[in-house]
PyMOL commands that place a pseudoatom at each C-alpha (Angstrom):
pseudoatom trace, name=CA, resn=MET, resi=1, chain=A, elem=C, hetatm=0, pos=[239.251, 70.232, 8.534]
pseudoatom trace, name=CA, resn=MET, resi=2, chain=A, elem=C, hetatm=0, pos=[241.511, 68.658, 11.084]
pseudoatom trace, name=CA, resn=LYS, resi=3, chain=A, elem=C, hetatm=0, pos=[243.001, 65.275, 11.801]
pseudoatom trace, name=CA, resn=PRO, resi=4, chain=A, elem=C, hetatm=0, pos=[241.674, 62.749, 12.738]
pseudoatom trace, name=CA, resn=GLY, resi=5, chain=A, elem=C, hetatm=0, pos=[238.544, 63.565, 10.721]
pseudoatom trace, name=CA, resn=ARG, resi=6, chain=A, elem=C, hetatm=0, pos=[237.974, 61.592, 7.528]
pseudoatom trace, name=CA, resn=ASP, resi=7, chain=A, elem=C, hetatm=0, pos=[237.389, 64.798, 5.602]
pseudoatom trace, name=CA, resn=VAL, resi=8, chain=A, elem=C, hetatm=0, pos=[241.015, 65.931, 5.826]
pseudoatom trace, name=CA, resn=PHE, resi=9, chain=A, elem=C, hetatm=0, pos=[242.339, 62.607, 4.539]
pseudoatom trace, name=CA, resn=GLU, resi=10, chain=A, elem=C, hetatm=0, pos=[239.747, 62.456, 1.750]
pseudoatom trace, name=CA, resn=TYR, resi=11, chain=A, elem=C, hetatm=0, pos=[240.562, 66.038, 0.764]
pseudoatom trace, name=CA, resn=LEU, resi=12, chain=A, elem=C, hetatm=0, pos=[244.299, 65.318, 0.568]
pseudoatom trace, name=CA, resn=LEU, resi=13, chain=A, elem=C, hetatm=0, pos=[243.738, 62.204, -1.541]
pseudoatom trace, name=CA, resn=ARG, resi=14, chain=A, elem=C, hetatm=0, pos=[241.645, 64.262, -3.988]
pseudoatom trace, name=CA, resn=ARG, resi=15, chain=A, elem=C, hetatm=0, pos=[243.984, 67.269, -3.891]
pseudoatom trace, name=CA, resn=TYR, resi=16, chain=A, elem=C, hetatm=0, pos=[247.020, 65.209, -4.822]
pseudoatom trace, name=CA, resn=ASN, resi=17, chain=A, elem=C, hetatm=0, pos=[245.162, 62.774, -7.072]
pseudoatom trace, name=CA, resn=LEU, resi=18, chain=A, elem=C, hetatm=0, pos=[246.093, 59.740, -4.974]
pseudoatom trace, name=CA, resn=THR, resi=19, chain=A, elem=C, hetatm=0, pos=[244.280, 56.579, -4.070]
pseudoatom trace, name=CA, resn=ALA, resi=20, chain=A, elem=C, hetatm=0, pos=[244.236, 55.364, -0.498]
pseudoatom trace, name=CA, resn=THR, resi=21, chain=A, elem=C, hetatm=0, pos=[246.035, 52.173, -1.538]
pseudoatom trace, name=CA, resn=GLU, resi=22, chain=A, elem=C, hetatm=0, pos=[249.024, 54.145, -2.868]
pseudoatom trace, name=CA, resn=THR, resi=23, chain=A, elem=C, hetatm=0, pos=[249.289, 56.362, 0.198]
pseudoatom trace, name=CA, resn=ALA, resi=24, chain=A, elem=C, hetatm=0, pos=[250.990, 55.893, 3.554]
pseudoatom trace, name=CA, resn=PHE, resi=25, chain=A, elem=C, hetatm=0, pos=[250.641, 57.905, 6.740]
pseudoatom trace, name=CA, resn=VAL, resi=26, chain=A, elem=C, hetatm=0, pos=[252.858, 58.001, 9.847]
pseudoatom trace, name=CA, resn=ASP, resi=27, chain=A, elem=C, hetatm=0, pos=[251.848, 59.799, 13.043]
pseudoatom trace, name=CA, resn=ASP, resi=28, chain=A, elem=C, hetatm=0, pos=[252.480, 59.556, 16.768]
pseudoatom trace, name=CA, resn=HIS, resi=29, chain=A, elem=C, hetatm=0, pos=[248.851, 60.182, 17.769]
pseudoatom trace, name=CA, resn=PRO, resi=30, chain=A, elem=C, hetatm=0, pos=[246.674, 57.031, 17.682]
pseudoatom trace, name=CA, resn=PRO, resi=31, chain=A, elem=C, hetatm=0, pos=[243.439, 58.835, 16.696]
pseudoatom trace, name=CA, resn=ASN, resi=32, chain=A, elem=C, hetatm=0, pos=[245.181, 60.325, 13.644]
pseudoatom trace, name=CA, resn=VAL, resi=33, chain=A, elem=C, hetatm=0, pos=[246.391, 56.883, 12.586]
pseudoatom trace, name=CA, resn=ALA, resi=34, chain=A, elem=C, hetatm=0, pos=[242.854, 55.555, 13.026]
pseudoatom trace, name=CA, resn=GLY, resi=35, chain=A, elem=C, hetatm=0, pos=[241.480, 58.416, 10.917]
pseudoatom trace, name=CA, resn=ALA, resi=36, chain=A, elem=C, hetatm=0, pos=[243.811, 57.579, 8.037]
pseudoatom trace, name=CA, resn=LYS, resi=37, chain=A, elem=C, hetatm=0, pos=[242.965, 53.893, 8.285]
pseudoatom trace, name=CA, resn=ALA, resi=38, chain=A, elem=C, hetatm=0, pos=[239.244, 54.748, 8.203]
pseudoatom trace, name=CA, resn=VAL, resi=39, chain=A, elem=C, hetatm=0, pos=[239.627, 55.948, 4.604]
pseudoatom trace, name=CA, resn=GLY, resi=40, chain=A, elem=C, hetatm=0, pos=[241.810, 52.990, 3.592]
pseudoatom trace, name=CA, resn=ILE, resi=41, chain=A, elem=C, hetatm=0, pos=[245.258, 54.552, 3.936]
pseudoatom trace, name=CA, resn=GLU, resi=42, chain=A, elem=C, hetatm=0, pos=[247.992, 52.290, 5.310]
pseudoatom trace, name=CA, resn=ALA, resi=43, chain=A, elem=C, hetatm=0, pos=[249.001, 54.003, 8.528]
pseudoatom trace, name=CA, resn=VAL, resi=44, chain=A, elem=C, hetatm=0, pos=[251.785, 53.442, 11.049]
pseudoatom trace, name=CA, resn=LEU, resi=45, chain=A, elem=C, hetatm=0, pos=[251.809, 54.614, 14.645]
pseudoatom trace, name=CA, resn=PHE, resi=46, chain=A, elem=C, hetatm=0, pos=[255.202, 56.183, 15.353]
pseudoatom trace, name=CA, resn=ARG, resi=47, chain=A, elem=C, hetatm=0, pos=[256.702, 55.222, 18.708]
pseudoatom trace, name=CA, resn=ASN, resi=48, chain=A, elem=C, hetatm=0, pos=[260.409, 55.427, 17.865]
pseudoatom trace, name=CA, resn=ALA, resi=49, chain=A, elem=C, hetatm=0, pos=[262.586, 55.438, 14.747]
pseudoatom trace, name=CA, resn=ASP, resi=50, chain=A, elem=C, hetatm=0, pos=[263.525, 51.739, 14.853]
pseudoatom trace, name=CA, resn=GLN, resi=51, chain=A, elem=C, hetatm=0, pos=[259.923, 50.599, 15.321]
pseudoatom trace, name=CA, resn=CYS, resi=52, chain=A, elem=C, hetatm=0, pos=[258.754, 52.930, 12.557]
pseudoatom trace, name=CA, resn=ARG, resi=53, chain=A, elem=C, hetatm=0, pos=[261.336, 51.611, 10.077]
pseudoatom trace, name=CA, resn=GLN, resi=54, chain=A, elem=C, hetatm=0, pos=[260.384, 48.028, 10.931]
pseudoatom trace, name=CA, resn=ASP, resi=55, chain=A, elem=C, hetatm=0, pos=[256.657, 48.687, 10.551]
pseudoatom trace, name=CA, resn=ILE, resi=56, chain=A, elem=C, hetatm=0, pos=[257.129, 50.467, 7.245]
pseudoatom trace, name=CA, resn=ALA, resi=57, chain=A, elem=C, hetatm=0, pos=[259.425, 47.743, 5.933]
pseudoatom trace, name=CA, resn=ALA, resi=58, chain=A, elem=C, hetatm=0, pos=[256.990, 45.024, 6.995]
pseudoatom trace, name=CA, resn=ARG, resi=59, chain=A, elem=C, hetatm=0, pos=[253.886, 46.679, 5.562]
pseudoatom trace, name=CA, resn=LEU, resi=60, chain=A, elem=C, hetatm=0, pos=[254.819, 49.106, 2.864]
pseudoatom trace, name=CA, resn=VAL, resi=61, chain=A, elem=C, hetatm=0, pos=[258.188, 49.343, 1.149]
pseudoatom trace, name=CA, resn=SER, resi=62, chain=A, elem=C, hetatm=0, pos=[261.829, 48.576, 1.647]
pseudoatom trace, name=CA, resn=VAL, resi=63, chain=A, elem=C, hetatm=0, pos=[263.460, 51.141, 3.946]
pseudoatom trace, name=CA, resn=ARG, resi=64, chain=A, elem=C, hetatm=0, pos=[267.196, 51.704, 4.215]
for i in range(1, 64): cmd.bond("trace and resi %d" % i, "trace and resi %d" % (i + 1))
show_as sticks, trace
zoom trace
């Protein structure tokens, strides 16, 4: 299994007993972000630290 395949994301959700809706994924490779999104995980494309913090704060949780 390798990113961006669905199987790796599905395996990790099962392995750690998580649901896609309670999981977040950050990566700098667009196909990996798309792979996570394909299984329903909220995913952020990392471009730089400021952008990443803003995207996470806007979509997921409060970030300090």
